[in-house]
PyMOL Python script that loads the backbone (N, CA, C, O; Angstrom):
from pymol import cmd

cmd.read_pdbstr("""\
ATOM      1  N   MET A   1      12.638   7.219   2.575  1.00  0.00           N
ATOM      2  CA  MET A   1      11.795   7.801   1.535  1.00  0.00           C
ATOM      3  C   MET A   1      11.201   9.178   1.980  1.00  0.00           C
ATOM      4  O   MET A   1      10.472   9.290   2.965  1.00  0.00           O
ATOM      5  N   PRO A   2      11.658  10.448   0.994  1.00  0.00           N
ATOM      6  CA  PRO A   2      11.452  11.455   1.277  1.00  0.00           C
ATOM      7  C   PRO A   2       9.792  12.119   1.777  1.00  0.00           C
ATOM      8  O   PRO A   2       9.591  13.326   1.915  1.00  0.00           O
ATOM      9  N   GLY A   3       8.895  11.216   1.961  1.00  0.00           N
ATOM     10  CA  GLY A   3       7.451  11.874   1.966  1.00  0.00           C
ATOM     11  C   GLY A   3       6.689  12.588   1.254  1.00  0.00           C
ATOM     12  O   GLY A   3       5.578  12.997   1.591  1.00  0.00           O
ATOM     13  N   THR A   4       7.394  12.834  -0.055  1.00  0.00           N
ATOM     14  CA  THR A   4       6.976  13.166  -1.119  1.00  0.00           C
ATOM     15  C   THR A   4       6.273  12.119  -2.194  1.00  0.00           C
ATOM     16  O   THR A   4       6.392  10.906  -2.019  1.00  0.00           O
ATOM     17  N   GLY A   5       5.526  12.664  -3.328  1.00  0.00           N
ATOM     18  CA  GLY A   5       5.079  12.018  -4.642  1.00  0.00           C
ATOM     19  C   GLY A   5       4.573  12.699  -5.602  1.00  0.00           C
ATOM     20  O   GLY A   5       4.937  13.847  -5.859  1.00  0.00           O
ATOM     21  N   ARG A   6       3.489  11.938  -6.374  1.00  0.00           N
ATOM     22  CA  ARG A   6       2.482  12.820  -7.408  1.00  0.00           C
ATOM     23  C   ARG A   6       1.456  11.648  -7.248  1.00  0.00           C
ATOM     24  O   ARG A   6       1.526  10.471  -6.894  1.00  0.00           O
ATOM     25  N   VAL A   7       0.385  12.578  -7.707  1.00  0.00           N
ATOM     26  CA  VAL A   7      -0.832  12.095  -7.840  1.00  0.00           C
ATOM     27  C   VAL A   7      -0.769  10.993  -9.102  1.00  0.00           C
ATOM     28  O   VAL A   7      -0.381  11.308 -10.227  1.00  0.00           O
ATOM     29  N   PHE A   8      -1.218   9.633  -8.725  1.00  0.00           N
ATOM     30  CA  PHE A   8      -0.611   8.891  -9.778  1.00  0.00           C
ATOM     31  C   PHE A   8      -2.486   8.975 -10.631  1.00  0.00           C
ATOM     32  O   PHE A   8      -2.542   9.244 -11.831  1.00  0.00           O
ATOM     33  N   THR A   9      -3.689   8.740  -9.906  1.00  0.00           N
ATOM     34  CA  THR A   9      -4.905   8.912 -10.237  1.00  0.00           C
ATOM     35  C   THR A   9      -6.065   8.999  -9.209  1.00  0.00           C
ATOM     36  O   THR A   9      -5.750   8.615  -8.082  1.00  0.00           O
ATOM     37  N   TYR A  10      -7.035   9.322  -9.330  1.00  0.00           N
ATOM     38  CA  TYR A  10      -8.366   9.571  -8.287  1.00  0.00           C
ATOM     39  C   TYR A  10      -9.285   9.681  -8.588  1.00  0.00           C
ATOM     40  O   TYR A  10      -9.491   9.553  -9.795  1.00  0.00           O
ATOM     41  N   THR A  11     -10.312   9.957  -7.770  1.00  0.00           N
ATOM     42  CA  THR A  11     -11.890  10.241  -8.117  1.00  0.00           C
ATOM     43  C   THR A  11     -12.348  10.656  -6.847  1.00  0.00           C
ATOM     44  O   THR A  11     -11.914  10.448  -5.714  1.00  0.00           O
ATOM     45  N   TRP A  12     -13.321  11.290  -7.278  1.00  0.00           N
ATOM     46  CA  TRP A  12     -14.173  11.831  -6.026  1.00  0.00           C
ATOM     47  C   TRP A  12     -15.568  11.430  -5.772  1.00  0.00           C
ATOM     48  O   TRP A  12     -16.525  11.274  -6.530  1.00  0.00           O
ATOM     49  N   ALA A  13     -15.400  11.286  -4.319  1.00  0.00           N
ATOM     50  CA  ALA A  13     -16.870  10.796  -3.809  1.00  0.00           C
ATOM     51  C   ALA A  13     -18.028  11.709  -3.447  1.00  0.00           C
ATOM     52  O   ALA A  13     -18.210  12.255  -2.359  1.00  0.00           O
ATOM     53  N   ASP A  14     -18.623  11.770  -4.306  1.00  0.00           N
ATOM     54  CA  ASP A  14     -20.031  12.655  -4.289  1.00  0.00           C
ATOM     55  C   ASP A  14     -20.982  11.761  -3.445  1.00  0.00           C
ATOM     56  O   ASP A  14     -21.472  12.236  -2.421  1.00  0.00           O
ATOM     57  N   GLN A  15     -21.105  11.208  -3.611  1.00  0.00           N
ATOM     58  CA  GLN A  15     -22.198  10.493  -2.739  1.00  0.00           C
ATOM     59  C   GLN A  15     -22.101  10.983  -1.232  1.00  0.00           C
ATOM     60  O   GLN A  15     -21.044  10.923  -0.604  1.00  0.00           O
ATOM     61  N   ARG A  16     -23.411  11.524  -0.645  1.00  0.00           N
ATOM     62  CA  ARG A  16     -22.661  11.991   0.692  1.00  0.00           C
ATOM     63  C   ARG A  16     -23.859  11.148   1.564  1.00  0.00           C
ATOM     64  O   ARG A  16     -25.005  10.937   1.169  1.00  0.00           O
ATOM     65  N   ALA A  17     -23.179  10.665   3.053  1.00  0.00           N
ATOM     66  CA  ALA A  17     -24.475   9.894   4.077  1.00  0.00           C
ATOM     67  C   ALA A  17     -25.563  11.148   4.324  1.00  0.00           C
ATOM     68  O   ALA A  17     -26.710  10.884   4.684  1.00  0.00           O
ATOM     69  N   SER A  18     -25.166  12.406   4.124  1.00  0.00           N
ATOM     70  CA  SER A  18     -26.150  13.868   4.389  1.00  0.00           C
ATOM     71  C   SER A  18     -25.892  14.958   3.691  1.00  0.00           C
ATOM     72  O   SER A  18     -24.951  15.116   2.913  1.00  0.00           O
ATOM     73  N   MET A  19     -26.545  15.550   3.906  1.00  0.00           N
ATOM     74  CA  MET A  19     -25.738  17.101   3.020  1.00  0.00           C
ATOM     75  C   MET A  19     -24.865  17.774   4.114  1.00  0.00           C
ATOM     76  O   MET A  19     -24.265  18.765   3.699  1.00  0.00           O
ATOM     77  N   ASP A  20     -24.694  17.515   5.188  1.00  0.00           N
ATOM     78  CA  ASP A  20     -23.727  18.128   5.973  1.00  0.00           C
ATOM     79  C   ASP A  20     -22.439  17.565   5.362  1.00  0.00           C
ATOM     80  O   ASP A  20     -21.466  18.284   5.134  1.00  0.00           O
ATOM     81  N   SER A  21     -22.475  16.144   5.085  1.00  0.00           N
ATOM     82  CA  SER A  21     -21.156  15.615   4.875  1.00  0.00           C
ATOM     83  C   SER A  21     -20.575  16.038   3.762  1.00  0.00           C
ATOM     84  O   SER A  21     -21.317  16.074   2.780  1.00  0.00           O
ATOM     85  N   PRO A  22     -19.145  16.467   3.568  1.00  0.00           N
ATOM     86  CA  PRO A  22     -18.484  16.762   2.493  1.00  0.00           C
ATOM     87  C   PRO A  22     -18.068  16.248   1.720  1.00  0.00           C
ATOM     88  O   PRO A  22     -17.371  15.344   2.181  1.00  0.00           O
ATOM     89  N   ILE A  23     -18.059  16.268   0.351  1.00  0.00           N
ATOM     90  CA  ILE A  23     -17.360  15.567  -0.782  1.00  0.00           C
ATOM     91  C   ILE A  23     -15.995  15.669  -0.376  1.00  0.00           C
ATOM     92  O   ILE A  23     -15.422  16.684   0.018  1.00  0.00           O
ATOM     93  N   TYR A  24     -15.379  14.157  -0.554  1.00  0.00           N
ATOM     94  CA  TYR A  24     -13.884  14.042  -0.406  1.00  0.00           C
ATOM     95  C   TYR A  24     -13.284  13.423  -1.902  1.00  0.00           C
ATOM     96  O   TYR A  24     -13.994  13.054  -2.837  1.00  0.00           O
ATOM     97  N   ASN A  25     -12.249  13.417  -1.874  1.00  0.00           N
ATOM     98  CA  ASN A  25     -11.423  12.444  -3.005  1.00  0.00           C
ATOM     99  C   ASN A  25     -10.809  11.343  -2.479  1.00  0.00           C
ATOM    100  O   ASN A  25     -10.497  11.102  -1.313  1.00  0.00           O
ATOM    101  N   ILE A  26     -10.700  10.829  -3.283  1.00  0.00           N
ATOM    102  CA  ILE A  26      -9.635   9.186  -2.891  1.00  0.00           C
ATOM    103  C   ILE A  26      -8.745   9.244  -3.983  1.00  0.00           C
ATOM    104  O   ILE A  26      -9.122   9.524  -5.121  1.00  0.00           O
ATOM    105  N   ALA A  27      -7.406   8.954  -3.635  1.00  0.00           N
ATOM    106  CA  ALA A  27      -6.065   9.561  -4.501  1.00  0.00           C
ATOM    107  C   ALA A  27      -5.319   8.098  -4.293  1.00  0.00           C
ATOM    108  O   ALA A  27      -5.355   7.295  -3.361  1.00  0.00           O
ATOM    109  N   VAL A  28      -4.711   8.098  -5.412  1.00  0.00           N
ATOM    110  CA  VAL A  28      -3.736   7.216  -5.460  1.00  0.00           C
ATOM    111  C   VAL A  28      -2.274   8.064  -5.595  1.00  0.00           C
ATOM    112  O   VAL A  28      -2.227   8.978  -6.418  1.00  0.00           O
ATOM    113  N   ILE A  29      -0.913   7.704  -4.657  1.00  0.00           N
ATOM    114  CA  ILE A  29      -0.075   8.613  -4.694  1.00  0.00           C
ATOM    115  C   ILE A  29       1.193   7.859  -5.240  1.00  0.00           C
ATOM    116  O   ILE A  29       1.501   6.968  -4.449  1.00  0.00           O
ATOM    117  N   GLU A  30       2.076   7.920  -6.386  1.00  0.00           N
ATOM    118  CA  GLU A  30       3.083   7.315  -6.812  1.00  0.00           C
ATOM    119  C   GLU A  30       4.161   7.708  -5.802  1.00  0.00           C
ATOM    120  O   GLU A  30       4.335   8.921  -5.924  1.00  0.00           O
ATOM    121  N   LEU A  31       4.899   7.241  -4.926  1.00  0.00           N
ATOM    122  CA  LEU A  31       5.869   7.817  -3.897  1.00  0.00           C
ATOM    123  C   LEU A  31       7.373   7.882  -4.593  1.00  0.00           C
ATOM    124  O   LEU A  31       7.912   7.025  -5.294  1.00  0.00           O
ATOM    125  N   ASP A  32       7.878   9.181  -4.173  1.00  0.00           N
ATOM    126  CA  ASP A  32       9.201   9.771  -4.454  1.00  0.00           C
ATOM    127  C   ASP A  32      10.278   8.747  -3.716  1.00  0.00           C
ATOM    128  O   ASP A  32      10.234   8.559  -2.500  1.00  0.00           O
ATOM    129  N   GLY A  33      11.173   8.156  -4.513  1.00  0.00           N
ATOM    130  CA  GLY A  33      12.874   7.974  -3.450  1.00  0.00           C
ATOM    131  C   GLY A  33      12.357   6.246  -3.641  1.00  0.00           C
ATOM    132  O   GLY A  33      13.022   5.682  -2.772  1.00  0.00           O
ATOM    133  N   THR A  34      11.613   5.299  -4.263  1.00  0.00           N
ATOM    134  CA  THR A  34      12.304   4.516  -3.959  1.00  0.00           C
ATOM    135  C   THR A  34      12.755   3.589  -5.485  1.00  0.00           C
ATOM    136  O   THR A  34      12.775   4.042  -6.630  1.00  0.00           O
ATOM    137  N   ASN A  35      12.962   2.712  -5.204  1.00  0.00           N
ATOM    138  CA  ASN A  35      13.872   1.560  -5.996  1.00  0.00           C
ATOM    139  C   ASN A  35      12.958   0.469  -6.770  1.00  0.00           C
ATOM    140  O   ASN A  35      12.038  -0.090  -6.174  1.00  0.00           O
ATOM    141  N   GLY A  36      13.220   0.226  -7.963  1.00  0.00           N
ATOM    142  CA  GLY A  36      12.541  -1.052  -8.608  1.00  0.00           C
ATOM    143  C   GLY A  36      10.855  -0.641  -9.099  1.00  0.00           C
ATOM    144  O   GLY A  36      10.557   0.375  -9.726  1.00  0.00           O
ATOM    145  N   ASP A  37       9.915  -1.677  -8.646  1.00  0.00           N
ATOM    146  CA  ASP A  37       8.389  -1.458  -9.255  1.00  0.00           C
ATOM    147  C   ASP A  37       8.208   0.014  -8.366  1.00  0.00           C
ATOM    148  O   ASP A  37       8.991   0.289  -7.457  1.00  0.00           O
ATOM    149  N   PRO A  38       7.102   0.890  -8.744  1.00  0.00           N
ATOM    150  CA  PRO A  38       6.531   2.135  -8.205  1.00  0.00           C
ATOM    151  C   PRO A  38       5.896   1.192  -7.003  1.00  0.00           C
ATOM    152  O   PRO A  38       5.498   0.027  -7.016  1.00  0.00           O
ATOM    153  N   VAL A  39       5.979   2.344  -5.794  1.00  0.00           N
ATOM    154  CA  VAL A  39       5.317   2.140  -4.451  1.00  0.00           C
ATOM    155  C   VAL A  39       4.106   3.311  -4.400  1.00  0.00           C
ATOM    156  O   VAL A  39       4.238   4.531  -4.295  1.00  0.00           O
ATOM    157  N   ARG A  40       3.127   2.667  -4.490  1.00  0.00           N
ATOM    158  CA  ARG A  40       1.576   3.207  -4.515  1.00  0.00           C
ATOM    159  C   ARG A  40       0.931   3.077  -3.579  1.00  0.00           C
ATOM    160  O   ARG A  40       0.740   1.980  -3.054  1.00  0.00           O
ATOM    161  N   LEU A  41       0.223   4.688  -2.963  1.00  0.00           N
ATOM    162  CA  LEU A  41      -0.469   4.135  -1.673  1.00  0.00           C
ATOM    163  C   LEU A  41      -1.975   4.917  -1.663  1.00  0.00           C
ATOM    164  O   LEU A  41      -1.817   6.119  -1.876  1.00  0.00           O
ATOM    165  N   MET A  42      -3.173   4.598  -1.499  1.00  0.00           N
ATOM    166  CA  MET A  42      -4.245   4.544  -1.737  1.00  0.00           C
ATOM    167  C   MET A  42      -4.512   5.696  -0.143  1.00  0.00           C
ATOM    168  O   MET A  42      -4.224   5.214   0.953  1.00  0.00           O
ATOM    169  N   THR A  43      -5.031   7.076  -0.225  1.00  0.00           N
ATOM    170  CA  THR A  43      -5.227   8.035   0.598  1.00  0.00           C
ATOM    171  C   THR A  43      -6.307   9.147  -0.118  1.00  0.00           C
ATOM    172  O   THR A  43      -7.005   9.138  -1.133  1.00  0.00           O
ATOM    173  N   GLN A  44      -6.099   9.909   0.763  1.00  0.00           N
ATOM    174  CA  GLN A  44      -6.782  11.338   0.111  1.00  0.00           C
ATOM    175  C   GLN A  44      -5.631  12.676   0.262  1.00  0.00           C
ATOM    176  O   GLN A  44      -4.653  12.838   0.992  1.00  0.00           O
ATOM    177  N   VAL A  45      -6.135  13.337  -0.574  1.00  0.00           N
ATOM    178  CA  VAL A  45      -5.215  14.928  -0.753  1.00  0.00           C
ATOM    179  C   VAL A  45      -6.218  15.682  -0.316  1.00  0.00           C
ATOM    180  O   VAL A  45      -7.345  15.763  -0.803  1.00  0.00           O
ATOM    181  N   ARG A  46      -5.582  16.492   1.049  1.00  0.00           N
ATOM    182  CA  ARG A  46      -6.198  17.226   1.461  1.00  0.00           C
ATOM    183  C   ARG A  46      -5.872  18.519   1.069  1.00  0.00           C
ATOM    184  O   ARG A  46      -4.673  18.703   0.860  1.00  0.00           O
ATOM    185  N   GLY A  47      -6.883  19.794   0.859  1.00  0.00           N
ATOM    186  CA  GLY A  47      -6.824  21.171   0.516  1.00  0.00           C
ATOM    187  C   GLY A  47      -6.933  21.749  -0.803  1.00  0.00           C
ATOM    188  O   GLY A  47      -6.662  22.878  -1.210  1.00  0.00           O
ATOM    189  N   VAL A  48      -7.552  20.356  -1.586  1.00  0.00           N
ATOM    190  CA  VAL A  48      -7.824  20.381  -2.971  1.00  0.00           C
ATOM    191  C   VAL A  48      -8.939  20.898  -3.166  1.00  0.00           C
ATOM    192  O   VAL A  48      -9.561  21.031  -2.112  1.00  0.00           O
ATOM    193  N   ASP A  49      -9.631  21.360  -4.328  1.00  0.00           N
ATOM    194  CA  ASP A  49     -11.071  20.833  -5.058  1.00  0.00           C
ATOM    195  C   ASP A  49     -11.011  20.247  -6.721  1.00  0.00           C
ATOM    196  O   ASP A  49     -10.054  19.979  -7.447  1.00  0.00           O
ATOM    197  N   LYS A  50     -11.769  20.219  -6.832  1.00  0.00           N
ATOM    198  CA  LYS A  50     -12.237  19.633  -8.331  1.00  0.00           C
ATOM    199  C   LYS A  50     -11.358  20.471  -9.500  1.00  0.00           C
ATOM    200  O   LYS A  50     -11.296  20.160 -10.689  1.00  0.00           O
ATOM    201  N   GLU A  51     -10.809  21.415  -8.964  1.00  0.00           N
ATOM    202  CA  GLU A  51     -10.076  22.156 -10.173  1.00  0.00           C
ATOM    203  C   GLU A  51      -8.787  22.210  -9.995  1.00  0.00           C
ATOM    204  O   GLU A  51      -8.045  22.617 -10.890  1.00  0.00           O
ATOM    205  N   THR A  52      -8.293  21.762  -8.684  1.00  0.00           N
ATOM    206  CA  THR A  52      -6.990  22.001  -8.800  1.00  0.00           C
ATOM    207  C   THR A  52      -6.373  20.684  -8.110  1.00  0.00           C
ATOM    208  O   THR A  52      -5.315  20.739  -7.485  1.00  0.00           O
ATOM    209  N   LEU A  53      -7.178  19.384  -8.283  1.00  0.00           N
ATOM    210  CA  LEU A  53      -6.755  18.066  -8.092  1.00  0.00           C
ATOM    211  C   LEU A  53      -6.534  17.390  -9.548  1.00  0.00           C
ATOM    212  O   LEU A  53      -7.487  17.090 -10.266  1.00  0.00           O
ATOM    213  N   THR A  54      -5.012  17.153  -9.959  1.00  0.00           N
ATOM    214  CA  THR A  54      -5.181  16.425 -11.219  1.00  0.00           C
ATOM    215  C   THR A  54      -3.894  15.409 -11.239  1.00  0.00           C
ATOM    216  O   THR A  54      -3.011  15.451 -10.382  1.00  0.00           O
ATOM    217  N   ILE A  55      -3.911  14.623 -12.178  1.00  0.00           N
ATOM    218  CA  ILE A  55      -2.798  13.905 -11.964  1.00  0.00           C
ATOM    219  C   ILE A  55      -1.534  14.496 -12.270  1.00  0.00           C
ATOM    220  O   ILE A  55      -1.408  15.293 -13.200  1.00  0.00           O
ATOM    221  N   ASP A  56      -0.285  14.026 -11.291  1.00  0.00           N
ATOM    222  CA  ASP A  56       0.842  14.310 -11.347  1.00  0.00           C
ATOM    223  C   ASP A  56       1.196  15.708 -10.427  1.00  0.00           C
ATOM    224  O   ASP A  56       2.298  16.246 -10.319  1.00  0.00           O
ATOM    225  N   LEU A  57       0.028  16.080  -9.861  1.00  0.00           N
ATOM    226  CA  LEU A  57       0.227  16.825  -9.115  1.00  0.00           C
ATOM    227  C   LEU A  57       1.331  16.334  -7.810  1.00  0.00           C
ATOM    228  O   LEU A  57       1.187  15.378  -7.048  1.00  0.00           O
ATOM    229  N   PRO A  58       2.383  17.273  -7.853  1.00  0.00           N
ATOM    230  CA  PRO A  58       3.104  17.367  -6.617  1.00  0.00           C
ATOM    231  C   PRO A  58       2.590  17.395  -5.048  1.00  0.00           C
ATOM    232  O   PRO A  58       1.973  18.370  -4.616  1.00  0.00           O
ATOM    233  N   VAL A  59       2.910  16.184  -4.187  1.00  0.00           N
ATOM    234  CA  VAL A  59       2.230  16.223  -2.904  1.00  0.00           C
ATOM    235  C   VAL A  59       3.014  15.852  -1.657  1.00  0.00           C
ATOM    236  O   VAL A  59       3.804  14.917  -1.791  1.00  0.00           O
ATOM    237  N   ARG A  60       2.951  16.256  -0.825  1.00  0.00           N
ATOM    238  CA  ARG A  60       3.595  16.034   0.597  1.00  0.00           C
ATOM    239  C   ARG A  60       3.020  15.140   1.413  1.00  0.00           C
ATOM    240  O   ARG A  60       1.792  15.080   1.457  1.00  0.00           O
ATOM    241  N   ALA A  61       3.853  14.262   2.227  1.00  0.00           N
ATOM    242  CA  ALA A  61       2.864  13.420   3.244  1.00  0.00           C
ATOM    243  C   ALA A  61       2.557  14.484   4.651  1.00  0.00           C
ATOM    244  O   ALA A  61       3.469  15.142   5.153  1.00  0.00           O
ATOM    245  N   ILE A  62       1.376  14.512   5.079  1.00  0.00           N
ATOM    246  CA  ILE A  62       1.098  14.848   6.182  1.00  0.00           C
ATOM    247  C   ILE A  62       0.306  13.975   7.102  1.00  0.00           C
ATOM    248  O   ILE A  62      -0.547  13.261   6.574  1.00  0.00           O
ATOM    249  N   PHE A  63       0.452  13.928   8.339  1.00  0.00           N
ATOM    250  CA  PHE A  63      -0.191  13.182   9.303  1.00  0.00           C
ATOM    251  C   PHE A  63      -1.364  13.391  10.566  1.00  0.00           C
ATOM    252  O   PHE A  63      -1.197  14.244  11.438  1.00  0.00           O
ATOM    253  N   GLU A  64      -2.127  12.819  10.543  1.00  0.00           N
ATOM    254  CA  GLU A  64      -3.514  13.485  11.399  1.00  0.00           C
ATOM    255  C   GLU A  64      -3.345  12.462  12.628  1.00  0.00           C
ATOM    256  O   GLU A  64      -3.116  11.289  12.331  1.00  0.00           O
ATOM    257  N   ARG A  65      -3.403  12.676  13.455  1.00  0.00           N
ATOM    258  CA  ARG A  65      -3.222  12.175  14.745  1.00  0.00           C
ATOM    259  C   ARG A  65      -4.735  11.220  14.806  1.00  0.00           C
ATOM    260  O   ARG A  65      -5.811  11.818  14.807  1.00  0.00           O
ATOM    261  N   PHE A  66      -4.686   9.898  14.850  1.00  0.00           N
ATOM    262  CA  PHE A  66      -6.335   9.090  15.236  1.00  0.00           C
ATOM    263  C   PHE A  66      -6.403   8.876  16.662  1.00  0.00           C
ATOM    264  O   PHE A  66      -7.480   8.822  17.257  1.00  0.00           O
ATOM    265  N   ASP A  67      -5.074   8.732  17.331  1.00  0.00           N
ATOM    266  CA  ASP A  67      -5.159   8.088  18.887  1.00  0.00           C
ATOM    267  C   ASP A  67      -3.748   8.561  19.442  1.00  0.00           C
ATOM    268  O   ASP A  67      -3.162   9.541  18.980  1.00  0.00           O
ATOM    269  N   ASP A  68      -3.377   7.968  20.221  1.00  0.00           N
ATOM    270  CA  ASP A  68      -1.997   8.186  21.133  1.00  0.00           C
ATOM    271  C   ASP A  68      -0.826   7.625  20.447  1.00  0.00           C
ATOM    272  O   ASP A  68       0.319   8.061  20.564  1.00  0.00           O
ATOM    273  N   GLU A  69      -1.254   6.454  19.597  1.00  0.00           N
ATOM    274  CA  GLU A  69      -0.451   5.325  19.379  1.00  0.00           C
ATOM    275  C   GLU A  69      -0.532   5.588  17.818  1.00  0.00           C
ATOM    276  O   GLU A  69       0.526   5.248  17.288  1.00  0.00           O
ATOM    277  N   VAL A  70      -1.260   5.981  17.109  1.00  0.00           N
ATOM    278  CA  VAL A  70      -1.538   5.978  15.302  1.00  0.00           C
ATOM    279  C   VAL A  70      -1.940   7.281  14.746  1.00  0.00           C
ATOM    280  O   VAL A  70      -2.823   8.006  15.203  1.00  0.00           O
ATOM    281  N   ALA A  71      -1.172   7.516  13.668  1.00  0.00           N
ATOM    282  CA  ALA A  71      -1.356   8.621  12.720  1.00  0.00           C
ATOM    283  C   ALA A  71      -1.528   8.466  11.487  1.00  0.00           C
ATOM    284  O   ALA A  71      -0.575   8.052  10.827  1.00  0.00           O
ATOM    285  N   VAL A  72      -2.674   8.730  10.900  1.00  0.00           N
ATOM    286  CA  VAL A  72      -2.742   8.293   9.497  1.00  0.00           C
ATOM    287  C   VAL A  72      -2.404   9.358   8.487  1.00  0.00           C
ATOM    288  O   VAL A  72      -2.802  10.512   8.640  1.00  0.00           O
ATOM    289  N   PRO A  73      -1.411   8.851   7.087  1.00  0.00           N
ATOM    290  CA  PRO A  73      -1.093   9.833   6.227  1.00  0.00           C
ATOM    291  C   PRO A  73      -1.867  10.101   5.649  1.00  0.00           C
ATOM    292  O   PRO A  73      -2.700   9.197   5.572  1.00  0.00           O
ATOM    293  N   PHE A  74      -2.214  11.338   4.880  1.00  0.00           N
ATOM    294  CA  PHE A  74      -2.608  12.085   4.318  1.00  0.00           C
ATOM    295  C   PHE A  74      -1.455  12.818   3.401  1.00  0.00           C
ATOM    296  O   PHE A  74      -0.230  12.786   3.525  1.00  0.00           O
ATOM    297  N   PHE A  75      -2.429  13.608   2.269  1.00  0.00           N
ATOM    298  CA  PHE A  75      -1.289  14.052   1.394  1.00  0.00           C
ATOM    299  C   PHE A  75      -1.676  15.909   1.214  1.00  0.00           C
ATOM    300  O   PHE A  75      -2.764  16.420   1.478  1.00  0.00           O
ATOM    301  N   GLU A  76      -1.069  16.264   0.962  1.00  0.00           N
ATOM    302  CA  GLU A  76      -1.308  17.938   0.803  1.00  0.00           C
ATOM    303  C   GLU A  76      -0.485  18.329  -0.777  1.00  0.00           C
ATOM    304  O   GLU A  76       0.546  17.773  -1.157  1.00  0.00           O
ATOM    305  N   PRO A  77      -1.080  19.188  -1.383  1.00  0.00           N
ATOM    306  CA  PRO A  77       0.187  20.037  -2.645  1.00  0.00           C
ATOM    307  C   PRO A  77       1.207  20.503  -2.005  1.00  0.00           C
ATOM    308  O   PRO A  77       1.264  20.720  -0.794  1.00  0.00           O
ATOM    309  N   VAL A  78       2.139  20.690  -2.899  1.00  0.00           N
ATOM    310  CA  VAL A  78       3.609  20.841  -2.566  1.00  0.00           C
ATOM    311  C   VAL A  78       3.311  22.389  -2.967  1.00  0.00           C
ATOM    312  O   VAL A  78       2.888  22.606  -4.102  1.00  0.00           O
ATOM    313  N   ALA A  79       3.516  23.462  -2.076  1.00  0.00           N
ATOM    314  CA  ALA A  79       3.209  25.084  -2.797  1.00  0.00           C
ATOM    315  C   ALA A  79       4.755  25.481  -3.279  1.00  0.00           C
ATOM    316  O   ALA A  79       4.971  26.557  -3.836  1.00  0.00           O
TER     317      ALA A  79
END
""", "prot")
cmd.dss("prot")
cmd.show_as("cartoon", "prot")
cmd.util.cbc("prot")
cmd.orient("prot")
């Protein structure tokens, strides 16, 4: 798989634990390069705000290291 896809759907988590906590999105990405039924992944799109996150937005995978053995996939808009 190429590590790219499009935003299938999303929502914003506006409820925060404290005012210091940022709002964030929860997105479902439909991955490119799959055969048969679409493959979708629930994740977060980084580097967007409420005006720029849209359905069908092209995105690419980025990975944030959690520890020495685990990296968590997120997505960012394709420039």
